[in-house]
C-alpha positions in Angstrom: 119.3 97.5 97.3 122.7 98.6 98.4 124.4 95.4 97.1 122.6 95.7 93.8 123.7 99.2 93.2 127.1 98.5 94.0 127.4 95.5 91.8 125.7 97.5 88.7 128.3 100.3 89.3 131.1 97.7 89.5 130.0 96.3 86.0 129.8 99.5 84.4 126.7 101.0 85.9 124.4 100.3 82.9 121.2 98.2 83.2 120.0 95.9 80.4 116.9 98.0 79.3 116.7 101.8 79.5 117.4 104.5 82.1 117.7 102.6 85.7 116.3 105.7 87.4 113.0 105.9 85.2 112.5 102.3 85.2 111.2 102.4 88.8 109.4 105.7 88.9 106.0 104.6 87.9 103.5 103.1 90.2 101.4 100.7 88.4 99.1 98.3 90.1 99.5 94.9 89.3 103.1 95.4 88.2 106.3 94.8 90.4 110.0 95.4 89.8 112.5 92.5 90.6 116.3 92.8 90.6 118.4 89.8 90.9 122.1 89.3 91.5 124.0 86.0 91.6 127.4 86.4 92.8 129.2 83.3 93.6 127.3 81.7 96.5 125.2 84.8 97.2 121.8 85.6 95.6 120.4 89.0 96.2 116.7 89.8 95.2 115.1 93.1 95.4 111.4 93.3 94.9 109.6 96.5 94.6 106.0 96.8 94.4 102.9 98.9 94.9 101.3 98.1 98.3 98.0 97.5 96.4 99.8 94.1 95.0 100.3 92.7 98.3 97.4 94.4 100.5 93.9 95.4 100.0 95.0 99.0 100.5 98.1 101.3 99.9 98.0 103.8 102.8 99.0 103.5 106.4 97.0 100.8 108.1 94.2 102.6 110.0 92.0 99.7 111.7 92.9 96.6 113.5 91.9 94.7 110.5 94.3 96.6 108.3 97.3 96.3 110.9 96.6 92.6 110.8 96.9 92.4 107.2 100.1 94.0 107.2 101.4 91.6 109.8 100.2 88.8 107.8 101.7 90.1 104.8 105.1 90.7 106.3 105.0 87.3 107.8 104.4 85.7 104.2 107.3 87.9 102.9 109.5 86.7 105.6 109.0 83.0 104.3 111.0 84.1 101.1 112.2 80.6 100.5 108.6 79.6 99.6 108.3 82.7 97.2 111.6 82.2 95.5 112.4 78.6 94.8 116.0 77.7 93.5 117.0 74.2 92.2 117.2 71.6 95.1 120.6 70.6 94.2 122.0 74.2 94.5 121.2 73.8 98.3 120.1 77.6 98.7 119.1 78.7 102.1 117.4 82.0 103.0 120.0 84.2 104.8 118.0 87.5 105.5 114.8 89.4 104.6 114.3 93.1 104.9 110.8 94.9 104.4 110.6 98.7 104.0 107.5 101.0 103.1 106.9 104.6 102.8 103.3 103.9 104.2 103.8 101.2 106.8 105.5 101.6 110.1 108.9 99.7 110.1 108.2 98.0 113.3 105.0 96.5 111.8 106.8 95.2 109.0 110.0 94.1 110.9 108.0 91.7 113.3 105.5 90.2 110.9 104.0 88.4 113.8 100.4 88.7 115.4 101.9 89.8 118.8 103.8 92.6 117.5 104.0 95.8 119.7 102.4 98.5 117.6 104.1 102.0 117.4 103.1 105.3 115.9 104.0 105.9 112.4 106.9 108.0 111.8 106.6 111.3 109.6 107.9 109.6 106.4 105.0 106.9 106.7 102.5 109.3 107.4 103.5 111.6 104.5 102.8 108.6 102.0 99.3 109.1 101.6 97.6 107.4 98.7 100.1 105.3 96.9 102.5 103.6 99.1 105.0 101.1 98.0 106.6 97.9 99.5 110.5 97.2 99.1 111.7 93.6 99.9 115.3 92.7 100.1 116.2 89.0 100.2 119.6 87.1 100.6 120.1 83.4 99.8 123.3 81.6 100.4 123.8 78.6 97.9 126.2 75.8 99.1 126.4 74.4 95.6 126.2 77.6 93.2 127.5 75.4 90.1 123.8 73.8 90.1 122.2 77.4 90.4 120.8 78.1 87.1 117.3 79.3 87.7 114.6 80.6 90.2 110.9 79.9 90.3 109.0 83.0 91.4 106.0 81.9 93.4 105.1 85.5 94.6 102.1 85.3 92.0 100.6 82.4 93.9 100.7 84.1 97.3 99.7 87.6 96.1 97.3 87.1 93.2 96.9 91.0 92.4 100.5 90.9 91.2 100.1 90.2 87.4 103.5 91.2 85.9 107.1 91.5 87.3 109.7 93.2 85.2 113.1 91.7 86.1 116.6 92.9 85.8 119.3 90.4 86.6 123.0 90.0 86.7 124.3 86.5 86.9 127.7 84.8 86.0 126.3 84.4 82.6 125.9 88.1 82.0 123.1 90.5 82.1 119.5 89.9 81.2 115.9 91.3 81.6 112.6 89.3 81.6 109.0 89.8 82.3 107.2 87.4 84.6 103.6 86.5 84.9 101.7 83.9 86.7 101.7 81.7 83.8 105.6 82.2 83.1 107.2 82.6 86.6 110.6 80.9 86.0 113.9 82.8 85.5 116.6 80.8 83.8 120.4 81.7 83.1 
């Protein structure tokens, strides 16, 4: 998120559509927000989504089954190169994935593994009762950025409760907004 915001400020601070602050205030089930920045060899992706799009609940996990569901979801998100697929000739490699939620303990999201050591939820997580969100930040490094002109967003296949993604992007070809659905899931620039 930090790189995206810094980049936006560098190009004038204005996003393609509307007020950037209000663009992400609404919490709508089935809808996610995706920010994409392509800067030379680096690709930064931010995905902001209600937890209900990726879990069967949207509060701090209470049961062992819910904790397992969170760990499984985190493990899938950490395989971001299967969720965001670039042209093979661009030779993009996953560099980093960061997960954060106002309702789920950071330690549980950090490991994404079955044997994760569990910790008590911090105060911020405990206060997010009812409508939690998930923020995913992903970085890719592409060895042949000249061949980088699109990304297929396969998040819909893995998380079928996600029905629409509002996209804002900054690429070498300029700024653009798009709406993705399971049937139309390719961003081109």
